[in-house]
C-alpha positions in Angstrom: 0.0 0.0 0.0 1.1 3.6 -0.6 0.7 5.7 2.5 0.6 9.5 2.3 1.8 11.1 5.6 0.9 14.7 6.2 2.9 16.7 8.7 0.7 19.0 10.7 2.9 20.5 13.5 6.2 19.4 14.9 5.5 15.8 15.9 1.9 15.7 14.8 1.1 13.6 11.6 -2.1 12.6 9.7 -2.8 9.8 7.4 -6.0 8.8 5.6 -7.2 5.2 6.0 -9.5 3.6 3.5 -11.3 0.2 3.4 -14.1 -1.5 1.5 -17.5 -1.2 3.2 -18.0 -4.8 2.4 -15.1 -5.7 4.7 -17.0 -4.2 7.6 -20.4 -5.7 6.8 -18.9 -9.1 6.1 -17.2 -9.2 9.5 -20.3 -7.9 11.3 -22.4 -10.6 9.7 -19.8 -13.3 10.7 -19.6 -12.2 14.3 -23.4 -12.0 14.6 -23.7 -15.5 13.3 -21.2 -16.8 15.9 -23.1 -14.9 18.6 -26.4 -16.4 17.5 -25.2 -19.8 18.5 -25.0 -18.9 22.2 -27.3 -15.9 22.6 -30.5 -16.4 24.7 -33.8 -14.7 24.1 -37.3 -15.2 25.6 -39.4 -17.6 23.5 -36.5 -19.2 21.7 -34.3 -22.1 22.4 -30.5 -21.4 22.7 -29.0 -21.4 19.3 -32.3 -20.9 17.6 -32.7 -17.1 17.9 -33.5 -15.6 14.5 -30.7 -13.5 13.0 -33.1 -10.5 12.8 -33.5 -10.6 16.6 -29.8 -11.0 17.2 -29.0 -8.1 14.8 -31.6 -5.9 16.4 -30.2 -6.5 19.9 -26.5 -6.7 19.3 -25.9 -5.1 15.8 -24.8 -1.7 17.0 -22.3 -3.0 19.6 -20.9 -5.6 17.2 -20.6 -3.0 14.4 -18.8 -0.7 16.8 -16.3 -3.4 17.8 -15.6 -4.3 14.2 -15.0 -0.7 13.2 -12.5 -0.3 16.0 -10.8 -3.6 15.2 -10.6 -3.0 11.4 -9.6 0.6 11.6 -6.9 -0.3 14.2 -5.6 -3.0 11.9 -5.5 -0.7 8.9 -3.8 2.0 10.9 -1.2 -0.4 12.2 -0.4 -1.6 8.7 -0.2 2.0 7.4 2.3 3.2 10.1 4.4 0.1 9.7 4.5 0.7 5.9 5.5 4.3 6.5 8.0 3.2 9.2 6.6 5.6 11.8 6.9 5.2 15.6 3.6 6.3 17.0 3.6 8.1 20.4 0.3 7.6 22.2 -3.1 6.7 20.8 -4.3 8.2 17.4 -7.5 10.2 17.0 -9.7 8.6 14.4 -12.4 10.6 12.6 -14.6 9.4 9.7 -13.9 11.3 6.5 -16.6 12.6 4.2 -16.6 12.1 0.4 -15.1 8.6 0.2 -15.5 6.8 -3.1 -18.6 4.6 -3.5 -18.2 1.3 -1.7 -15.3 2.7 0.4 -15.0 4.1 3.9 -12.4 6.7 4.8 -10.9 7.8 8.1 -8.4 10.4 9.1 -5.9 9.3 11.7 -4.1 12.1 13.6 -1.3 11.2 15.9 2.1 12.1 17.2 5.4 10.4 16.4 8.4 9.8 18.7 10.9 12.7 18.3 14.5 12.6 17.2 16.7 12.9 20.2 20.0 14.8 19.7 22.7 15.1 22.3 25.2 17.8 22.7 28.9 17.1 23.5 28.7 15.0 26.7 32.3 15.9 27.4 31.2 19.5 28.2 28.4 18.4 30.5 29.2 19.2 34.2 28.3 16.6 36.8 28.9 16.6 40.5 29.8 13.2 41.8 29.6 12.7 45.5 31.1 10.1 47.8 30.8 9.5 51.5 33.0 7.7 54.1 31.5 5.6 56.9 33.4 7.0 59.9 33.7 5.7 63.5 31.4 8.4 64.6 28.7 7.2 62.1 29.1 3.7 63.6 28.8 5.1 67.1 25.6 6.9 66.2 24.1 3.8 64.7 24.9 1.7 67.7 23.3 4.4 69.9 20.1 4.1 67.7 20.1 0.4 68.2 20.5 0.9 72.0 17.5 3.3 72.0 15.4 0.8 70.1 15.9 -1.6 73.0 15.8 0.8 75.9 13.6 0.4 79.0 11.9 2.9 81.2 11.5 3.1 85.0 9.4 5.6 86.9 11.3 8.5 88.5 10.6 9.4 92.2 7.8 12.0 92.5 10.2 14.7 93.9 12.4 14.6 90.8 11.9 16.9 87.8 11.7 16.0 84.1 15.0 16.3 82.1 16.2 15.5 78.6 15.8 11.8 77.6 13.0 11.2 80.1 9.7 9.8 78.9 6.8 11.9 80.2 3.1 11.2 80.3 0.9 14.4 80.1 -2.6 15.7 79.6 -2.7 18.9 77.6 -5.1 21.3 75.9 -4.4 24.2 73.6 -6.6 27.2 72.8 -6.3 30.0 70.3 -7.9 33.3 71.5 -9.6 31.2 74.2 -11.1 28.7 71.8 -10.0 25.0 71.7 -9.0 23.7 68.2 -8.9 20.3 66.5 -5.9 18.2 67.5 -5.1 20.5 70.4 -6.1 18.2 73.2 -4.9 14.8 74.5 -4.9 12.7 77.6 -2.2 10.4 78.8 0.0 11.5 75.9 3.6 10.2 76.0 6.8 11.7 74.4 10.5 11.7 75.1 12.0 15.0 76.0 14.8 16.3 73.7 14.1 13.9 70.8 12.2 16.3 68.6 8.9 14.6 68.9 7.3 17.9 70.0 7.8 21.5 69.0 10.8 23.0 70.8 8.7 25.5 72.8 6.5 22.6 74.1 9.5 20.5 74.8 11.2 23.2 76.8 8.0 24.0 78.8 7.8 20.5 80.2 11.4 20.3 81.3 11.7 21.0 85.0 8.2 20.0 85.9 7.4 17.4 88.5 4.7 14.7 88.4 1.4 16.4 89.4 2.5 19.8 88.2 0.4 21.9 85.9 1.4 25.0 83.9 0.1 27.2 81.1 2.5 28.7 78.5 2.3 30.4 75.0 3.4 28.5 71.9 3.9 30.0 68.4 3.1 27.6 65.6 5.6 27.8 62.7 4.3 29.3 59.4 4.9 26.0 57.6 3.4 23.9 60.3 1.6 20.8 58.9 -1.7 21.7 60.6 -2.9 24.4 58.3 -5.6 25.5 60.7 -3.1 26.6 63.3 0.0 27.4 61.2 1.5 30.8 62.1 -0.9 31.3 65.0 -0.1 31.6 68.8 -1.8 29.2 71.2 -2.0 28.9 75.0 -1.3 25.4 76.2 -2.2 24.0 79.6 -0.2 20.9 80.5 -0.5 18.5 83.5 2.4 16.2 84.0 1.1 12.7 85.1 4.3 10.6 85.1 8.1 10.8 84.5 10.1 7.8 83.4 13.9 7.6 83.2 15.3 5.6 80.3 17.8 2.8 80.7 20.0 2.0 77.8 21.5 -1.5 77.4 25.3 -1.7 77.6 27.3 -2.4 74.5 28.6 -5.8 75.2 28.5 -9.4 74.0 25.0 -9.9 75.4 23.8 -6.8 73.4 25.5 -8.1 70.2 23.9 -11.5 70.7 20.4 -10.0 71.2 20.8 -8.4 67.8 21.5 -11.7 66.1 25.1 -10.9 65.2 27.0 -14.0 64.1 30.2 -12.8 65.8 28.6 -11.9 69.1 31.3 -9.5 70.3 31.5 -5.8 70.4 34.0 -5.9 67.5 31.7 -8.1 65.6 28.8 -5.8 66.2 30.7 -2.8 65.0 31.9 -4.7 61.9 28.3 -5.7 61.1 27.0 -2.1 61.5 29.8 -0.8 59.3 29.0 -3.3 56.6 25.3 -2.4 56.6 26.1 1.3 56.6 28.5 0.9 53.7 25.8 -0.9 51.8 23.3 1.8 52.5 25.8 4.6 51.7 26.6 2.9 48.4 22.9 2.9 47.3 22.3 6.5 48.5 25.4 7.8 46.8 24.5 5.9 43.6 21.0 7.4 43.7 22.4 10.9 44.3 24.9 10.6 41.5 22.3 9.2 39.1 20.0 12.2 39.8 22.9 14.5 39.0 23.6 12.6 35.8 20.0 12.8 34.7 19.8 16.5 35.3 22.9 16.9 33.1 21.4 14.7 30.5 18.3 16.8 30.4 20.4 19.9 29.9 22.3 18.2 27.0 19.4 16.5 25.2 17.5 18.3 22.4 14.0 17.0 21.6 10.4 17.8 21.1 8.1 16.2 23.7 4.9 14.4 22.5 1.9 15.9 24.1 0.2 12.5 24.1 2.9 11.0 26.3 2.8 13.9 28.7 -1.0 13.5 29.0 -0.7 9.8 29.7 2.0 10.4 32.3 0.0 13.2 33.9 -3.0 10.8 34.2 -0.8 8.2 35.9 0.4 10.8 38.4 -3.1 11.9 39.2 -4.2 8.2 39.7 -1.1 7.7 42.0 -2.2 10.8 43.9 -5.7 9.4 44.4 -4.2 6.0 45.5 -2.1 7.9 48.1 -5.2 9.8 49.3 -7.0 6.4 49.8 -4.1 5.0 51.8 -4.3 8.1 54.0 -8.0 7.4 54.6 -9.2 10.5 52.7 -13.0 10.4 52.1 -14.2 10.4 48.5 -10.6 10.1 47.2 -11.9 8.8 43.8 -13.9 12.0 43.2 -11.7 14.6 45.0 -10.9 17.5 42.7 -7.2 17.2 41.8 -5.9 20.0 39.5 -4.2 18.2 36.6 -2.0 21.2 35.8 0.1 20.9 38.9 1.5 17.6 37.6 2.2 18.6 34.0 5.7 20.1 34.5 6.9 17.0 36.4 5.1 14.8 33.8 6.9 16.6 31.0 10.2 16.3 32.7 9.7 12.5 33.2 8.8 12.0 29.6 11.7 14.1 28.3 14.1 12.2 30.5 12.6 8.8 29.5 13.1 9.6 25.8 16.6 10.8 26.3 17.6 7.8 28.4 16.0 5.4 25.9 17.9 6.9 23.0 21.2 6.8 24.9 20.6 3.2 25.8 19.7 2.2 22.2 22.6 4.1 20.6 25.2 2.9 23.0 24.1 -0.6 23.9 23.5 0.2 27.6 20.8 -2.5 28.1 21.0 -4.5 31.3 23.0 -7.7 31.0 21.8 -10.9 32.8 25.0 -10.9 34.9 24.2 -7.3 36.0 20.7 -8.2 37.0 21.9 -11.2 39.0 24.6 -9.2 40.8 22.2 -6.3 41.6 19.6 -8.7 43.1 22.2 -10.6 45.1 23.6 -7.3 46.5 20.1 -6.1 47.5 19.4 -9.4 49.2 22.3 -9.0 51.6 20.2 -6.5 53.5 17.8 -9.3 54.5 17.9 -12.2 56.9 17.5 -14.9 54.3 19.2 -13.6 51.1 18.5 -16.8 49.0 14.8 -16.4 49.5 14.9 -12.7 48.4 16.8 -13.7 45.3 14.1 -16.3 44.4 11.4 -13.8 45.2 12.8 -11.4 42.6 13.6 -14.0 39.9 10.1 -15.5 40.2 8.2 -12.4 39.2 8.4 -10.5 35.8 7.2 -7.2 37.3 9.8 -7.2 40.0 12.5 -8.2 37.4 11.3 -5.3 35.2 11.9 -2.9 38.1 15.4 -4.3 38.7 16.1 -4.0 35.0 15.1 -0.3 35.0 17.5 0.4 37.9 20.4 -1.4 36.3 19.8 0.4 33.0 19.9 3.7 34.9 23.1 2.6 36.5 24.6 1.9 33.1 23.5 5.3 31.8 25.0 7.0 34.9 28.3 5.2 34.4 28.4 6.0 30.7 27.8 9.7 31.2 30.2 10.0 34.1 32.8 8.4 31.9 32.5 11.2 29.4 31.3 14.3 31.4 33.3 17.0 33.2 33.1 15.5 36.7 33.6 17.4 39.9 34.2 15.1 42.9 32.7 16.1 46.3 33.1 14.4 49.7 29.7 14.6 51.4 29.5 14.2 55.1 27.7 11.1 56.3 25.0 13.0 58.1 24.2 15.1 55.1 23.8 12.0 52.9 21.6 10.2 55.3 19.4 13.3 55.8 18.8 13.9 52.1 
């Protein structure tokens, strides 16, 4: 077949599809005959319903299905003939003035863009690295101790200090009026661990069990509770109980309680260091990949198909609705979500995906089987039973597709870093873990 492709604007194309009207009618008749063998209708035995009844009841829907199937088939043959890569679904409209016995349709669609890259050797990329220091190991061991701490009640005469767990009743008012979320009974928190706003935390320090006090508290402008953000409240607090924390000693018994194979202090620290190094490796890799992708976006030149941006925007809206459901938001399915807030991010994702795809194709950066296996085995080391984790990944196509995507991104990052103008930066451990 000879396909005439009309360029409308940038990536938008249009082609005219034609087919014999008898092709549609013959297929409709064939499908109705097959349907008549199983269709049921009052007054007729199964398989004995007259074709006129079947056509009256199902003719429209069958005709619609056939039109979709046949037009889709002709469209697919046409774009293959023209060697076009279609981005998104086409818009099909019936065309007037077709020759007698023919049906004609206009198919309007977008094609994938040509992706051009600038000189990657001029691209500037920051590559970070982080060392696992003894201080980082000490801090992690302290966290493990806190996870296994116990509490004992303080004598009534003693005051609350940092690291104590307190049980309080409190009520807050703004201009003398209580507000939602401003009251609680038998509420517990640990002083000095950032669980409460600093003004609240400081107000409780020095109180004894049985004491009550009222104090002002200024909510930050960016406070998560929008109804009180930026406002000043008066809180009345009654301290019910004070408990002092007891941290386990770092010894062989502590190491054994954590399931460390070498149940010694040295073995514990070695295990912590190994786990931290693994976590640091993944975080550094993610940070450097993000820097590479930003550089790639600055270097790549391409038009972005509107259809792909629209599809990505819809996916992001659906993801937002799913998140609202998880949070227990009522009517999450119908909640108004402004689509436009997702469009810039959707366009960035599509642009990056096209750029990465072209770089992978043109430089053979696809994930190799040995890379997939190595990545899965490395991830599995974070779990108690690595072999089971490996089998879990290998036994599911969707999970393997996710692994493949990560490995491809790693390949792209390594490729770009090998060509770009790289600036190395040593990032403090605390900054990396906080990011």
